[in-house]
C-alpha positions in Angstrom: 155.9 132.2 70.7 154.5 134.2 68.0 152.4 131.2 67.2 151.2 131.5 71.1 150.4 134.8 71.2 148.3 134.1 68.2 146.5 131.9 69.4 145.7 133.6 72.4 144.4 136.6 70.7 142.5 134.3 68.2 140.8 132.6 71.7 140.5 136.2 73.3 138.5 137.4 69.7 136.0 133.8 70.2 135.1 134.5 73.3 134.5 138.3 72.1 132.3 137.5 68.8 130.0 135.4 71.6 128.9 138.8 73.4 129.8 141.0 70.3 126.1 141.8 70.6 125.8 143.6 73.6 129.6 145.2 73.5 130.6 147.9 71.3 133.9 145.9 70.1 136.2 146.4 66.8 138.7 144.3 66.1 141.3 144.4 63.3 144.1 142.0 62.2 147.4 141.9 60.7 149.5 144.8 59.5 153.2 144.3 59.5 154.4 144.1 62.9 150.5 144.0 64.8 148.5 140.2 64.6 145.6 141.9 66.0 144.6 145.2 67.5 141.5 145.7 69.5 139.0 148.2 71.4 135.9 148.1 73.0 133.7 150.5 75.2 130.5 150.3 77.0 128.7 152.6 78.8 126.4 151.1 82.0 123.6 152.9 83.8 125.4 155.0 85.7 127.4 156.2 83.2 130.6 153.8 84.2 132.5 153.9 80.3 134.8 150.9 80.4 137.4 151.7 78.0 140.0 148.9 76.6 142.1 148.3 74.2 144.6 145.4 72.9 147.3 144.8 70.7 149.3 141.5 69.6 152.7 142.4 68.0 153.6 139.9 65.6 157.5 140.2 65.6 159.8 138.9 68.5 162.4 142.0 68.3 160.1 145.0 68.9 158.9 147.0 71.4 155.3 148.0 71.6 153.6 150.7 73.2 149.1 151.3 73.0 147.5 154.4 73.8 143.4 153.7 75.0 141.4 156.8 74.5 138.0 157.8 75.5 136.6 160.6 72.8 133.3 162.1 72.7 131.4 163.8 70.1 131.2 167.3 69.7 129.6 168.3 66.6 131.2 167.3 63.7 134.3 166.4 65.7 135.3 164.0 68.4 137.5 165.0 71.3 139.7 163.1 73.8 138.1 162.8 77.0 140.5 160.6 78.4 143.3 158.1 77.9 145.5 155.4 79.5 148.7 153.7 78.2 150.5 150.3 78.3 153.3 148.2 76.5 155.1 145.5 75.8 158.5 144.1 75.0 158.6 140.8 71.9 155.4 139.2 71.1 153.4 140.2 74.5 150.1 141.2 74.1 149.8 144.8 75.3 146.5 145.6 77.0 145.2 149.4 78.3 142.0 149.9 80.0 139.9 152.2 82.3 136.8 153.1 83.5 135.3 156.8 84.2 131.6 158.0 84.2 130.8 160.6 81.6 128.4 162.8 81.1 125.2 162.4 77.8 126.5 162.5 74.7 128.0 159.9 72.2 131.4 158.3 72.9 133.6 155.8 71.0 137.1 154.6 72.1 140.1 154.2 69.7 143.4 152.5 70.3 147.1 153.7 68.7 149.7 150.9 68.6 153.5 152.4 68.0 155.8 149.4 67.2 159.4 150.1 67.4 162.4 148.1 66.2 164.6 147.6 69.2 167.1 150.2 68.7 163.7 152.9 68.7 162.6 153.5 65.3 159.1 153.3 64.8 158.2 150.9 62.6 154.8 151.6 62.5 151.5 153.1 63.9 148.3 151.7 63.7 144.9 152.8 64.9 140.8 150.7 65.6 138.3 152.6 66.4 135.3 151.1 68.8 131.5 151.2 67.7 129.8 154.3 69.2 128.3 154.0 72.0 125.6 156.9 72.7 124.2 157.3 76.9 
């Protein structure tokens, strides 16, 4: 089961690697309870931001939550604009995504995964940030 999830995640990464020059995708791999964590952001010419993130947990006895947050740069800080969430049980991949129209500015997506034991104890929190996109 772990191999299957990891194989699927690797397939996704290889596919994304082919189109990474056109998209702002960031992928981080292998934490303690997470095999792969990713975040992506694209903004089309009309200002429609497509935001997504995914996490592939590495332990079958865990529960995982994923939050994908669209942030806008304001001076030297980042301000949350919107967020989406997803969850999974065991080693199933959790995905969260959404779209929003944005105004001119610089944006990024932050994917944050929380992995919990079957009893509800927080085991790990990790975040990954997409490349910045200016619209």
